[in-house]
C-alpha positions as CSV (number, residue, x, y, z in Angstrom):
1,X,109.8,88.0,97.7
2,X,111.0,91.4,96.5
3,X,111.6,94.7,98.4
4,X,110.3,95.1,101.9
5,X,107.8,97.8,102.7
6,X,107.4,98.9,106.3
7,X,104.3,100.8,107.3
8,X,103.9,102.9,110.4
9,X,101.5,101.3,112.8
10,X,99.0,104.2,112.6
11,X,98.5,103.4,108.9
12,X,96.7,100.2,110.0
13,X,94.2,102.4,111.9
14,X,93.5,104.4,108.7
15,X,93.0,101.2,106.7
16,X,90.6,99.8,109.4
17,X,88.6,103.0,109.1
18,X,87.8,102.3,105.4
19,X,86.0,99.1,106.0
20,X,82.2,99.7,106.0
21,X,82.7,103.5,105.6
22,X,83.4,103.5,101.8
23,X,82.7,101.4,98.8
24,X,86.0,102.3,97.3
25,X,88.8,104.7,97.7
26,X,92.0,105.8,95.9
27,X,94.8,107.8,97.3
28,X,98.5,108.5,97.7
29,X,101.2,106.8,99.7
30,X,103.6,109.1,101.5
31,X,106.8,107.9,103.0
32,X,110.5,107.4,102.6
33,X,112.4,105.6,99.8
34,X,115.7,103.7,100.5
35,X,117.6,101.2,98.4
36,X,116.8,98.3,100.7
37,X,113.2,99.0,101.9
38,X,110.5,101.6,101.7
39,X,108.7,103.2,104.7
40,X,105.0,104.2,104.6
41,X,104.2,107.1,106.9
42,X,100.8,108.3,105.8
43,X,98.0,107.5,103.4
44,X,96.3,110.5,101.7
45,X,92.9,110.0,100.0
46,X,92.4,111.7,96.7
47,X,89.7,114.3,97.1
48,X,86.4,113.5,95.4
49,X,86.0,115.1,91.9
50,X,82.6,116.5,92.6
51,X,80.9,119.8,93.5
52,X,77.9,120.7,95.5
53,X,75.6,120.8,92.5
54,X,76.3,117.2,91.5
55,X,73.9,114.7,92.9
56,X,74.7,111.2,94.0
57,X,73.9,109.7,90.6
58,X,76.7,111.7,89.0
59,X,79.3,110.7,91.5
60,X,82.1,108.3,90.3
61,X,81.1,104.7,90.5
62,X,84.5,103.0,90.6
63,X,88.3,103.5,90.6
64,X,88.4,103.3,86.8
65,X,86.2,106.3,86.6
66,X,88.7,108.6,88.4
67,X,90.1,111.2,86.0
68,X,93.9,110.7,85.5
69,X,94.6,114.4,85.4
70,X,92.7,114.9,88.7
71,X,94.8,112.2,90.5
72,X,98.1,113.4,89.0
73,X,97.4,117.1,89.9
74,X,96.6,116.0,93.5
75,X,99.9,114.1,93.7
76,X,101.7,117.2,92.3
77,X,100.3,119.5,94.9
78,X,100.9,117.0,97.7
79,X,104.5,116.6,96.6
80,X,105.0,120.4,97.3
81,X,104.0,119.8,100.9
82,X,106.5,117.2,101.6
83,X,109.7,117.9,103.7
84,X,113.1,116.4,103.2
85,X,113.2,112.6,103.1
86,X,109.6,112.2,102.2
87,X,108.3,111.3,98.7
88,X,105.1,110.2,97.0
89,X,105.7,106.5,97.2
90,X,102.8,105.4,95.0
91,X,99.1,104.6,95.2
92,X,96.8,102.8,97.5
93,X,93.3,101.5,96.4
94,X,90.4,100.1,98.4
95,X,87.5,98.3,97.0
96,X,85.9,94.9,96.1
97,X,87.9,92.2,94.3
98,X,86.4,92.7,90.9
99,X,87.0,96.5,91.0
100,X,90.6,96.0,92.0
101,X,91.2,93.6,89.2
102,X,89.7,95.9,86.6
103,X,91.9,98.8,87.8
104,X,95.3,97.1,87.5
105,X,96.2,98.7,84.2
106,X,95.0,102.1,85.3
107,X,97.0,102.0,88.5
108,X,100.3,101.1,86.8
109,X,99.8,104.0,84.3
110,X,99.0,106.4,87.1
111,X,102.1,105.5,89.0
112,X,104.2,106.1,86.0
113,X,102.6,109.5,85.3
114,X,102.7,110.6,89.0
115,X,106.4,109.7,89.1
116,X,107.1,111.9,86.0
117,X,105.1,114.8,87.5
118,X,106.5,114.7,91.0
119,X,110.0,113.4,90.9
120,X,111.7,113.9,87.5
121,X,111.8,117.7,87.8
122,X,113.8,117.3,91.1
123,X,115.9,114.3,89.8
124,X,117.1,116.5,87.0
125,X,119.4,118.4,89.4
126,X,121.1,115.3,90.7
127,X,123.1,112.4,89.4
128,X,121.0,109.7,87.8
129,X,122.5,106.9,90.0
130,X,121.3,108.8,93.1
131,X,117.6,108.5,92.1
132,X,115.4,105.8,93.5
133,X,112.6,105.1,90.9
134,X,110.8,102.1,92.6
135,X,107.2,102.9,93.6
136,X,104.6,101.1,95.7
137,X,101.0,100.0,95.0
138,X,98.8,98.9,97.9
139,X,95.6,97.0,97.2
140,X,93.1,96.7,100.0
141,X,90.2,94.3,99.5
142,X,87.0,95.6,101.1
143,X,85.5,92.0,101.3
144,X,88.4,89.8,102.4
145,X,90.4,92.6,104.1
146,X,93.5,91.2,102.3
147,X,96.2,93.7,101.6
148,X,98.4,93.1,98.6
149,X,101.7,95.1,98.3
150,X,103.6,95.4,95.0
151,X,106.4,97.5,93.7
152,X,107.5,98.6,90.2
153,X,110.2,100.6,88.6
154,X,108.3,103.8,87.6
155,X,111.1,104.9,85.3
156,X,110.5,102.0,83.0
157,X,107.0,101.8,81.4
158,X,107.7,98.2,80.5
159,X,108.7,97.1,84.0
160,X,106.6,94.4,85.6
161,X,105.2,94.6,89.1
162,X,106.9,92.7,91.8
163,X,105.4,91.3,95.0
164,X,106.6,93.0,98.2
165,X,106.4,92.1,101.9
166,X,104.4,94.5,104.0
167,X,105.0,94.8,107.7
168,X,103.7,97.2,110.4
169,X,106.2,98.8,112.8
170,X,106.3,101.9,115.0
171,X,109.3,103.8,113.6
172,X,108.5,107.5,113.1
173,X,108.9,108.2,116.8
174,X,112.6,107.1,116.5
175,X,113.3,109.4,113.5
176,X,115.4,112.5,114.0
177,X,114.7,115.8,112.3
178,X,117.6,117.8,110.8
179,X,117.1,121.4,110.0
180,X,119.1,123.8,107.8
181,X,118.7,127.3,106.5
182,X,119.8,128.5,103.0
183,X,120.0,132.1,102.1
184,X,119.8,132.6,98.3
185,X,120.6,136.0,96.8
186,X,120.9,135.6,93.0
187,X,120.4,137.8,90.0
188,X,119.8,136.6,86.5
189,X,118.8,137.7,83.0
190,X,116.2,135.8,81.0
191,X,118.0,134.5,77.9
192,X,116.5,135.6,74.6
193,X,115.7,132.0,73.6
194,X,113.3,131.9,76.6
195,X,111.6,135.2,75.6
196,X,108.4,133.4,74.6
197,X,108.5,130.7,77.2
198,X,106.1,130.7,80.2
199,X,107.0,132.6,83.3
200,X,107.6,129.4,85.2
201,X,110.0,128.0,82.6
202,X,111.9,131.3,82.5
203,X,112.4,131.3,86.3
204,X,113.3,127.6,86.6
205,X,115.8,127.7,83.7
206,X,117.3,130.9,85.1
207,X,117.7,129.4,88.5
208,X,119.2,126.2,87.1
209,X,122.8,127.1,88.0
210,X,121.8,128.0,91.6
211,X,119.9,124.7,92.0
212,X,122.8,122.7,90.6
213,X,125.0,124.5,93.0
214,X,122.8,123.3,95.9
215,X,122.9,119.7,94.7
216,X,126.7,119.7,94.3
217,X,127.3,121.6,97.5
218,X,129.0,120.2,100.6
219,X,126.7,119.2,103.4
220,X,127.7,119.6,107.1
221,X,126.1,118.3,110.3
222,X,126.4,120.8,113.1
223,X,129.1,122.6,111.1
224,X,131.2,119.4,110.5
225,X,131.7,117.3,107.5
226,X,131.1,113.7,108.7
227,X,132.3,110.6,106.9
228,X,129.7,108.1,105.6
229,X,130.7,105.6,108.3
230,X,130.4,108.1,111.1
231,X,127.4,107.6,113.4
232,X,125.2,110.5,114.4
233,X,124.4,110.3,118.1
234,X,121.7,112.7,119.4
235,X,122.9,114.6,122.5
236,X,121.0,116.8,124.9
237,X,122.7,119.8,123.4
238,X,121.0,121.0,120.2
239,X,123.3,121.8,117.3
240,X,122.8,124.3,114.5
241,X,121.7,121.8,111.9
242,X,119.8,119.4,114.1
243,X,118.2,121.6,116.8
244,X,114.8,120.0,116.2
245,X,116.1,116.5,117.3
246,X,113.5,114.4,119.0
247,X,115.3,111.2,119.8
248,X,116.6,111.7,123.3
249,X,118.2,108.3,123.6
250,X,121.9,107.5,122.9
251,X,120.9,105.2,119.9
252,X,123.4,105.9,117.1
253,X,122.0,106.9,113.7
254,X,124.0,106.0,110.6
255,X,125.0,109.0,108.5
256,X,124.4,107.6,105.1
257,X,124.3,109.3,101.7
258,X,120.5,109.4,102.3
259,X,120.8,112.2,104.9
260,X,122.7,114.5,102.6
261,X,120.5,113.7,99.7
262,X,117.4,114.4,101.7
263,X,118.6,117.8,102.7
264,X,119.6,118.8,99.2
265,X,116.5,117.5,97.6
266,X,114.4,119.3,100.1
267,X,116.1,122.6,99.3
268,X,115.8,122.1,95.5
269,X,112.2,120.9,95.8
270,X,111.3,123.9,98.0
271,X,112.7,126.3,95.5
272,X,110.9,124.7,92.6
273,X,107.7,124.6,94.6
274,X,107.9,128.3,95.5
275,X,108.5,129.1,91.8
276,X,105.4,127.2,90.8
277,X,103.2,128.7,93.6
278,X,104.4,132.2,92.8
279,X,103.8,131.8,89.1
280,X,100.3,130.5,89.7
281,X,99.6,133.5,92.0
282,X,101.0,136.0,89.5
283,X,99.1,134.6,86.6
284,X,95.8,134.5,88.6
285,X,96.3,138.1,89.6
286,X,97.1,139.0,86.0
287,X,93.9,137.4,84.8
288,X,91.8,139.1,87.5
289,X,93.3,142.5,86.7
290,X,93.2,141.8,82.9
291,X,96.8,142.8,82.5
292,X,99.1,141.7,79.7
293,X,102.4,142.7,81.4
294,X,104.2,140.7,84.0
295,X,106.4,143.6,85.1
296,X,106.7,144.1,88.8
297,X,108.3,143.0,92.0
298,X,107.0,139.8,93.6
299,X,107.6,138.2,97.0
300,X,107.9,134.5,97.3
301,X,105.6,132.6,99.7
302,X,107.0,131.6,103.1
303,X,107.2,128.0,104.1
304,X,105.2,126.9,107.1
305,X,105.3,123.5,108.9
306,X,102.8,121.3,110.8
307,X,103.4,118.0,112.5
308,X,102.2,114.8,110.7
309,X,103.4,111.9,112.9
310,X,106.0,112.0,115.6
311,X,108.8,114.3,114.4
312,X,107.6,114.1,110.8
313,X,106.3,117.4,109.4
314,X,104.7,118.5,106.2
315,X,104.6,122.0,104.9
316,X,102.6,124.6,103.0
317,X,103.5,127.9,101.2
318,X,101.8,131.0,102.5
319,X,101.8,134.5,100.9
320,X,101.9,137.6,103.0
321,X,98.2,138.4,102.4
322,X,97.2,134.9,103.6
323,X,96.4,133.7,107.1
324,X,97.1,130.5,109.0
325,X,93.5,129.4,108.3
326,X,94.4,129.4,104.5
327,X,97.2,127.0,105.2
328,X,95.0,124.9,107.5
329,X,92.4,124.5,104.8
330,X,94.9,123.5,102.1
331,X,96.6,120.9,104.5
332,X,93.2,119.5,105.4
333,X,92.0,119.1,101.8
334,X,95.2,118.0,100.2
335,X,97.1,116.1,102.9
336,X,94.0,114.5,104.6
337,X,95.1,115.8,108.0
338,X,93.4,118.1,110.5
339,X,96.2,119.9,112.3
340,X,95.7,122.3,115.2
341,X,96.1,125.8,113.9
342,X,98.4,126.7,116.8
343,X,100.7,123.9,115.8
344,X,101.4,125.4,112.4
345,X,104.9,126.8,112.7
346,X,105.6,130.1,111.0
347,X,109.2,130.9,111.6
348,X,110.5,131.7,108.1
349,X,111.1,135.4,107.3
350,X,110.2,136.6,103.9
351,X,110.7,140.4,103.5
352,X,107.9,142.4,101.9
353,X,108.1,143.8,98.3
354,X,108.4,147.4,99.5
355,X,111.2,146.5,102.0
356,X,113.2,144.6,99.3
357,X,112.9,147.5,96.8
358,X,114.0,150.1,99.4
359,X,117.0,148.1,100.7
360,X,118.0,147.1,97.1
361,X,118.1,150.7,96.0
362,X,120.2,151.7,99.1
363,X,122.7,148.9,98.6
364,X,122.9,149.4,94.8
365,X,123.9,153.0,95.4
366,X,126.5,151.9,98.0
367,X,127.9,149.3,95.6
368,X,128.2,151.8,92.8
369,X,129.9,154.3,95.1
370,X,132.5,151.7,96.2
371,X,133.0,150.6,92.6
372,X,133.7,154.1,91.4
373,X,136.2,154.6,94.3
374,X,138.1,151.5,93.3
375,X,137.2,149.6,96.5
376,X,136.2,145.9,96.3
377,X,134.1,145.1,99.4
378,X,131.5,142.9,97.7
379,X,131.6,140.2,100.4
380,X,131.1,142.7,103.2
381,X,128.4,144.5,101.3
382,X,126.6,141.2,100.6
383,X,126.7,140.2,104.2
384,X,125.3,143.6,105.3
385,X,122.6,143.2,102.6
386,X,121.5,139.8,103.9
387,X,121.4,141.1,107.5
388,X,119.3,144.0,106.5
389,X,116.9,141.9,104.5
390,X,116.4,139.4,107.3
391,X,115.7,141.9,110.1
C-alpha cells in the first residue's frame, strides 16, 4: 500500500448524497499535501457545461464527454480561491463501473494538466525540492459503492498510478489558522523585451523579484523565529500572526517547514491571482469600451474570506464596484458551497485609484524636495506613505 489519504468525515456525507441523485459526476479534490499523507477537506463538483437553451438530449452523457479545457479552467479558478496550506489535490469521479473503466486515461491526463495549470506557476518561485507533486484520484462506483483511491506523480507523465489507503477522520476542527499581513509597495519598468507580451506576462515578470523575495524571506510566528523542532502551543492570548487560532486546547502543534511554506505560497499565489483577475477585468473593460490603449491607474481586487469547514477558509477577490453578493455567487458556483453572506469577511483595505493618485503625487513631491535638499529620509517617508495609504 502506498501513501495514506485521510478524508474529513463530512466528505463521506457528500459522497453519500451522490448515490441515486446523479448518474455520474466529476469534480476536484481540495485538501492539504504533505510528504507522508494527504488530507481531503472538500470535494467540488465541476459545473455542468450547459446553458439554458440546451435540452436534455444535448447534455453530456458520460465522464469521457467532459471537455478538458472546461475542467482545467474550473480547477484554475478554484485554485485562486484556496488559502494557505490548501491545494487542488486531484480529481474525484462518480459513476457505474464501465464508465469509470473507460475514463482511466482521461483522468490521468486531466490530473497532469490541472497540476501544470494550478501549481507550476507557484512552484516556480520556490526550490524544486520543496514542491510536492503527488496527486490523488478518487473513483466512486455508483453500483457497488466501492471507493478506490490512487495517487500518481503529476510531474512525470510516464508515472504509474499507485494504490492508496483511504481513511475518514475528523481533523479540520483541530487545525489552527495562522494569519499574516504583507504590505507590498514596489515600482518597476516593463523591459523592452516584454513590450509585445500580454499585460499579465508583463506584470508577473516585473513582479518576479518581489515574489522571489517573499519565497526567500524569513518567517516569524508571533514575531519570533522558531526552530523546526519547536512546538507551537495555542494559548488563550492571541498573537499577531495567529490571532485567528481556533484550537483552545494545550495540544502542541509541530512547527514544520510546512507552516512556513504554506504562508509563503499563500502570499505568492494571492499576488499571482490578483494579477490574473485584474488583467481579466482590464481586458474586459477594454473590449467593452473598444479601447486600444491600456494606459491608466488600476486598483487590485481585495481578498475576502468565508468559512469552509471548521477553521478552514476559502477566499474570493472582489473589486470596489462589486458587492458581497457577487462573491457569494462565485463561491457558490465554483467552490460548490453556500456560505452565509454575513459570514463573508471583508477586512482587507485596498485604497481607491483616486486616493492612490493623490497621495502618490503628494509624497513624490515631498521626496523630490528632500532629495534636492540633500536629506535622505526614504525609510521615514515610506513609512508615512504606507500609513497614509492604509487609512
